[in-house]
C-alpha positions as a Markdown table, in Angstrom:
| # | Residue | x | y | z |
|---|---|---|---|---|
| 1 | Unk | -4.2 | -3.4 | 6.3 |
| 2 | Unk | -1.0 | -4.3 | 7.7 |
| 3 | Unk | -0.1 | -7.5 | 8.8 |
| 4 | Unk | 3.5 | -7.6 | 10.5 |
| 5 | Unk | 5.7 | -10.9 | 9.6 |
| 6 | Unk | 8.2 | -11.7 | 12.0 |
| 7 | Unk | 10.5 | -14.4 | 10.5 |
| 8 | Unk | 13.0 | -15.3 | 8.5 |
| 9 | Unk | 12.7 | -12.9 | 5.9 |
| 10 | Unk | 10.8 | -13.1 | 2.7 |
| 11 | Unk | 11.9 | -13.8 | -1.4 |
| 12 | Unk | 10.5 | -10.3 | -2.6 |
| 13 | Unk | 10.8 | -11.8 | -5.9 |
| 14 | Unk | 8.4 | -14.7 | -5.7 |
| 15 | Unk | 5.1 | -13.6 | -8.1 |
| 16 | Unk | 2.7 | -14.6 | -5.6 |
| 17 | Unk | 4.0 | -11.8 | -3.4 |
| 18 | Unk | 4.0 | -9.4 | -6.1 |
| 19 | Unk | 2.8 | -6.0 | -4.9 |
| 20 | Unk | 2.2 | -7.1 | -1.2 |
| 21 | Unk | 5.1 | -6.9 | 0.7 |
| 22 | Unk | 6.4 | -3.7 | 2.2 |
| 23 | Unk | 9.6 | -2.1 | 2.9 |
| 24 | Unk | 11.0 | -4.3 | 6.0 |
| 25 | Unk | 14.0 | -4.4 | 7.9 |
| 26 | Unk | 16.8 | -7.2 | 9.0 |
| 27 | Unk | 17.5 | -7.5 | 12.7 |
| 28 | Unk | 19.7 | -10.2 | 12.1 |
| 29 | Unk | 22.1 | -8.4 | 10.1 |
| 30 | Unk | 20.9 | -4.6 | 11.0 |
| 31 | Unk | 20.0 | -3.8 | 7.6 |
| 32 | Unk | 17.0 | -2.7 | 5.4 |
| 33 | Unk | 16.8 | -5.7 | 3.5 |
| 34 | Unk | 14.3 | -8.4 | 4.7 |
| 35 | Unk | 15.3 | -11.0 | 2.3 |
| 36 | Unk | 15.6 | -14.6 | 2.9 |
| 37 | Unk | 19.5 | -15.6 | 3.4 |
| 38 | Unk | 21.4 | -18.7 | 3.0 |
| 39 | Unk | 20.2 | -21.6 | 0.2 |
| 40 | Unk | 18.2 | -24.7 | 0.8 |
| 41 | Unk | 21.2 | -26.0 | 3.1 |
| 42 | Unk | 20.2 | -23.5 | 5.5 |
| 43 | Unk | 17.9 | -24.9 | 8.6 |
| 44 | Unk | 14.8 | -22.6 | 7.9 |
| 45 | Unk | 15.5 | -21.7 | 4.3 |
| 46 | Unk | 12.2 | -20.1 | 2.8 |
| 47 | Unk | 10.2 | -20.2 | 6.1 |
| 48 | Unk | 9.2 | -16.8 | 6.3 |
| 49 | Unk | 8.7 | -17.1 | 2.6 |
| 50 | Unk | 6.0 | -19.8 | 3.3 |
| 51 | Unk | 4.3 | -18.1 | 5.9 |
| 52 | Unk | 3.9 | -15.0 | 3.6 |
| 53 | Unk | 2.2 | -16.8 | 1.3 |
| 54 | Unk | -0.1 | -17.9 | 3.5 |
| 55 | Unk | -1.3 | -14.8 | 4.9 |
| 56 | Unk | -1.9 | -13.8 | 1.4 |
| 57 | Unk | -3.9 | -16.8 | 0.4 |
| 58 | Unk | -5.8 | -15.8 | 3.3 |
| 59 | Unk | -6.1 | -12.1 | 3.0 |
| 60 | Unk | -5.2 | -11.2 | -0.8 |
| 61 | Unk | -5.5 | -7.0 | 0.0 |
| 62 | Unk | -3.4 | -7.1 | 3.2 |
| 63 | Unk | -0.2 | -6.0 | 2.8 |
| 64 | Unk | 2.7 | -7.5 | 4.2 |
| 65 | Unk | 5.6 | -6.0 | 6.7 |
| 66 | Unk | 8.4 | -8.6 | 6.6 |
| 67 | Unk | 10.9 | -8.3 | 9.7 |
| 68 | Unk | 13.9 | -10.7 | 9.8 |
| 69 | Unk | 14.2 | -12.1 | 13.5 |
| 70 | Unk | 15.6 | -15.4 | 12.6 |
| 71 | Unk | 18.9 | -16.4 | 11.2 |
| 72 | Unk | 20.0 | -19.3 | 8.6 |
| 73 | Unk | 20.3 | -21.8 | 11.4 |
| 74 | Unk | 16.9 | -21.2 | 12.9 |
| 75 | Unk | 17.8 | -19.4 | 16.0 |
| 76 | Unk | 16.8 | -15.7 | 17.1 |
| 77 | Unk | 17.7 | -13.1 | 19.6 |
| 78 | Unk | 14.6 | -12.1 | 22.0 |
| 79 | Unk | 15.9 | -8.2 | 21.9 |
| 80 | Unk | 15.3 | -8.5 | 18.1 |
| 81 | Unk | 11.9 | -10.3 | 18.2 |
| 82 | Unk | 11.0 | -7.1 | 21.2 |
| 83 | Unk | 12.6 | -4.4 | 18.3 |
| 84 | Unk | 10.4 | -6.0 | 15.7 |
| 85 | Unk | 7.2 | -5.9 | 17.5 |
| 86 | Unk | 7.8 | -2.3 | 18.4 |
| 87 | Unk | 8.5 | -1.5 | 15.3 |
| 88 | Unk | 5.7 | -3.3 | 13.7 |
| 89 | Unk | 3.3 | -1.3 | 16.0 |
| 90 | Unk | 5.0 | 1.9 | 15.4 |
| 91 | Unk | 4.9 | 1.4 | 11.5 |
| 92 | Unk | 1.0 | 0.7 | 11.8 |
| 93 | Unk | 0.5 | -3.0 | 11.6 |
| 94 | Unk | -2.8 | -4.2 | 13.0 |
| 95 | Unk | -1.9 | -7.7 | 13.4 |
| 96 | Unk | 1.6 | -9.2 | 14.3 |
| 97 | Unk | 1.9 | -12.6 | 12.9 |
| 98 | Unk | 4.6 | -14.5 | 14.9 |
| 99 | Unk | 5.4 | -18.0 | 13.4 |
| 100 | Unk | 8.4 | -18.5 | 16.1 |
| 101 | Unk | 8.7 | -20.7 | 18.9 |
| 102 | Unk | 11.1 | -21.2 | 21.6 |
| 103 | Unk | 11.1 | -23.4 | 24.9 |
| 104 | Unk | 12.3 | -20.0 | 27.1 |
| 105 | Unk | 10.3 | -16.8 | 27.7 |
| 106 | Unk | 11.5 | -13.3 | 27.8 |
| 107 | Unk | 10.5 | -10.3 | 29.6 |
| 108 | Unk | 11.7 | -7.9 | 27.0 |
| 109 | Unk | 9.5 | -9.9 | 24.3 |
| 110 | Unk | 6.8 | -9.8 | 26.9 |
| 111 | Unk | 7.0 | -6.0 | 27.4 |
| 112 | Unk | 6.8 | -5.5 | 23.7 |
| 113 | Unk | 3.6 | -7.9 | 23.4 |
| 114 | Unk | 2.2 | -5.2 | 26.3 |
| 115 | Unk | 3.2 | -2.3 | 24.3 |
| 116 | Unk | 1.2 | -4.2 | 21.3 |
| 117 | Unk | -1.6 | -4.4 | 23.3 |
| 118 | Unk | -1.7 | -0.9 | 24.6 |
| 119 | Unk | -2.0 | 0.5 | 21.4 |
| 120 | Unk | -4.9 | -2.6 | 20.2 |
| 121 | Unk | -2.6 | -4.3 | 17.9 |
| 122 | Unk | -3.6 | -8.3 | 17.8 |
| 123 | Unk | -0.7 | -10.6 | 18.0 |
| 124 | Unk | -1.2 | -14.1 | 16.5 |
| 125 | Unk | 1.6 | -17.0 | 17.6 |
| 126 | Unk | 2.5 | -20.3 | 16.8 |
| 127 | Unk | 2.4 | -22.6 | 19.9 |
| 128 | Unk | 4.8 | -25.0 | 18.5 |
| 129 | Unk | 5.9 | -28.3 | 16.7 |
| 130 | Unk | 7.3 | -30.1 | 20.2 |
| 131 | Unk | 4.5 | -32.3 | 21.1 |
| 132 | Unk | 4.0 | -30.5 | 24.3 |
| 133 | Unk | 0.8 | -30.2 | 26.4 |
| 134 | Unk | 1.1 | -26.3 | 26.3 |
| 135 | Unk | 2.1 | -23.6 | 23.5 |
| 136 | Unk | 5.9 | -22.6 | 23.7 |
| 137 | Unk | 6.8 | -19.1 | 24.2 |
| 138 | Unk | 6.1 | -16.6 | 23.2 |
| 139 | Unk | 2.5 | -18.0 | 22.5 |
| 140 | Unk | 2.5 | -19.1 | 26.4 |
| 141 | Unk | 2.2 | -15.4 | 27.1 |
| 142 | Unk | -1.0 | -15.0 | 25.0 |
| 143 | Unk | -3.2 | -17.2 | 27.2 |
| 144 | Unk | -3.2 | -15.1 | 30.3 |
| 145 | Unk | -6.4 | -13.0 | 31.8 |
| 146 | Unk | -4.8 | -9.7 | 31.3 |
| 147 | Unk | -4.9 | -7.2 | 28.4 |
| 148 | Unk | -2.6 | -9.0 | 26.8 |
| 149 | Unk | -4.4 | -12.1 | 26.7 |
| 150 | Unk | -7.0 | -9.8 | 25.1 |
| 151 | Unk | -5.4 | -9.1 | 22.5 |
| 152 | Unk | -3.2 | -12.1 | 21.6 |
| 153 | Unk | -3.9 | -15.3 | 20.6 |
| 154 | Unk | -2.4 | -18.7 | 20.5 |
| 155 | Unk | -2.7 | -21.5 | 17.7 |
| 156 | Unk | -2.4 | -25.1 | 17.7 |
| 157 | Unk | -2.3 | -26.6 | 14.5 |
| 158 | Unk | -4.2 | -29.5 | 13.4 |
| 159 | Unk | -5.1 | -31.3 | 9.9 |
| 160 | Unk | -7.7 | -31.0 | 7.4 |
| 161 | Unk | -9.9 | -33.1 | 9.7 |
| 162 | Unk | -9.2 | -31.6 | 12.6 |
| 163 | Unk | -6.9 | -33.9 | 14.5 |
| 164 | Unk | -4.1 | -32.9 | 16.0 |
| 165 | Unk | -0.6 | -34.4 | 14.9 |
| 166 | Unk | 1.7 | -35.8 | 17.6 |
| 167 | Unk | 4.4 | -32.9 | 17.0 |
| 168 | Unk | 1.3 | -30.0 | 17.6 |
| 169 | Unk | 1.5 | -28.4 | 20.8 |
| 170 | Unk | -1.6 | -28.7 | 22.6 |
| 171 | Unk | -3.5 | -25.7 | 24.9 |
| 172 | Unk | -3.6 | -23.0 | 21.9 |
| 173 | Unk | -6.6 | -20.4 | 22.4 |
| 174 | Unk | -7.4 | -21.6 | 18.8 |
| 175 | Unk | -6.9 | -24.7 | 16.2 |
| 176 | Unk | -6.0 | -23.9 | 12.6 |
| 177 | Unk | -5.0 | -26.0 | 9.4 |
| 178 | Unk | -1.3 | -26.4 | 9.7 |
| 179 | Unk | -0.8 | -29.8 | 7.6 |
| 180 | Unk | 0.3 | -30.0 | 3.8 |
| 181 | Unk | -0.5 | -26.3 | 3.3 |
| 182 | Unk | 0.2 | -25.2 | -0.5 |
| 183 | Unk | 2.1 | -21.8 | -0.3 |
| 184 | Unk | 5.0 | -19.9 | -1.6 |
| 185 | Unk | 8.8 | -20.7 | -1.5 |
| 186 | Unk | 12.1 | -19.1 | -2.8 |
| 187 | Unk | 13.0 | -19.1 | -6.4 |
| 188 | Unk | 9.6 | -18.6 | -7.8 |
| 189 | Unk | 8.5 | -22.6 | -6.6 |
| 190 | Unk | 5.6 | -23.8 | -4.5 |
| 191 | Unk | 6.2 | -25.9 | -1.6 |
| 192 | Unk | 3.7 | -28.3 | 0.8 |
| 193 | Unk | 4.3 | -26.8 | 4.3 |
| 194 | Unk | 3.1 | -28.2 | 7.8 |
| 195 | Unk | 3.4 | -26.7 | 10.9 |
| 196 | Unk | 1.7 | -24.6 | 13.7 |
| 197 | Unk | 4.0 | -21.7 | 11.6 |
| 198 | Unk | 1.6 | -22.1 | 9.1 |
| 199 | Unk | -1.1 | -22.3 | 11.2 |
| 200 | Unk | -0.7 | -19.0 | 12.8 |
| 201 | Unk | -1.2 | -17.2 | 9.1 |
| 202 | Unk | -4.2 | -18.8 | 8.6 |
| 203 | Unk | -5.8 | -17.1 | 11.8 |
| 204 | Unk | -3.8 | -14.1 | 10.8 |
| 205 | Unk | -5.6 | -13.6 | 7.9 |
| 206 | Unk | -8.9 | -14.8 | 9.0 |
| 207 | Unk | -8.5 | -11.6 | 11.7 |
| 208 | Unk | -7.1 | -9.4 | 8.7 |
| 209 | Unk | -10.5 | -9.8 | 7.0 |
| 210 | Unk | -12.7 | -9.2 | 10.1 |
| 211 | Unk | -11.1 | -6.0 | 11.1 |
| 212 | Unk | -11.3 | -4.8 | 6.9 |
| 213 | Unk | -14.7 | -5.1 | 8.1 |
| 214 | Unk | -14.5 | -2.9 | 10.9 |
| 215 | Unk | -14.9 | -5.6 | 13.7 |
| 216 | Unk | -13.5 | -4.6 | 17.1 |
| 217 | Unk | -9.8 | -6.2 | 17.3 |
| 218 | Unk | -10.1 | -7.2 | 21.3 |
| 219 | Unk | -14.0 | -8.7 | 20.4 |
| 220 | Unk | -12.2 | -11.1 | 17.8 |
| 221 | Unk | -9.8 | -12.0 | 19.8 |
| 222 | Unk | -12.1 | -12.8 | 22.4 |
| 223 | Unk | -14.1 | -14.9 | 19.6 |
| 224 | Unk | -10.9 | -17.0 | 19.2 |
| 225 | Unk | -10.3 | -17.8 | 22.9 |
| 226 | Unk | -12.3 | -21.4 | 22.5 |
| 227 | Unk | -9.4 | -23.6 | 22.2 |
| 228 | Unk | -11.9 | -25.0 | 19.1 |
| 229 | Unk | -11.1 | -25.2 | 15.1 |
| 230 | Unk | -11.0 | -21.6 | 13.9 |
| 231 | Unk | -14.4 | -20.7 | 12.7 |
| 232 | Unk | -13.8 | -17.8 | 9.9 |
| 233 | Unk | -17.1 | -17.4 | 8.9 |
| 234 | Unk | -18.4 | -16.3 | 12.5 |
| 235 | Unk | -15.4 | -13.7 | 12.6 |
| 236 | Unk | -17.0 | -12.4 | 9.5 |
| 237 | Unk | -20.6 | -12.3 | 10.7 |
């Protein structure tokens, strides 16, 4: 079971992720080194490593394919995201985790998401953290009643009591814990992280467990289109 992680790269040396990470690709620098770049002064240093840690904690047997699409300042090009989605599908990923969000949608990314859906690949996208009433892109493209929506789900972050933080974008197809999540951080450290970026891998990990049991991807996505809190136990029944 492979989960593609489109993010800022990962720390390949972190003990939590030992034996989990596949060789990836860096679309920002156009090379095969999908490691985290920069340092703690960089805006999103450690983001991808933290998301990878959540994925691994949720689905320990899954492999993670790291694809770096975000620069050290947190920005990314839509073309790189689209290319990474296609590469993930072609390399056999069953799930694509998109803990990235922005205000502007891209036709190129949407076309790549359609390609993923045509191959029965599930896409899980964070809804964003600007407190809006609807998900940001690309999660907004997954809420539609079409094939893309049938294989994608947008995730809104809630706290451990199921309450919506003020910063959490509303309107996600499923809610998941995204506040005070313990996970991996570069240089062998751990961190407490909050955001829809860390709610999305909770959902991706639960889906990986269900797919490993032989469940159908489209059926699983339909189970998540409720706007309610993730019920991982129900996915696994």
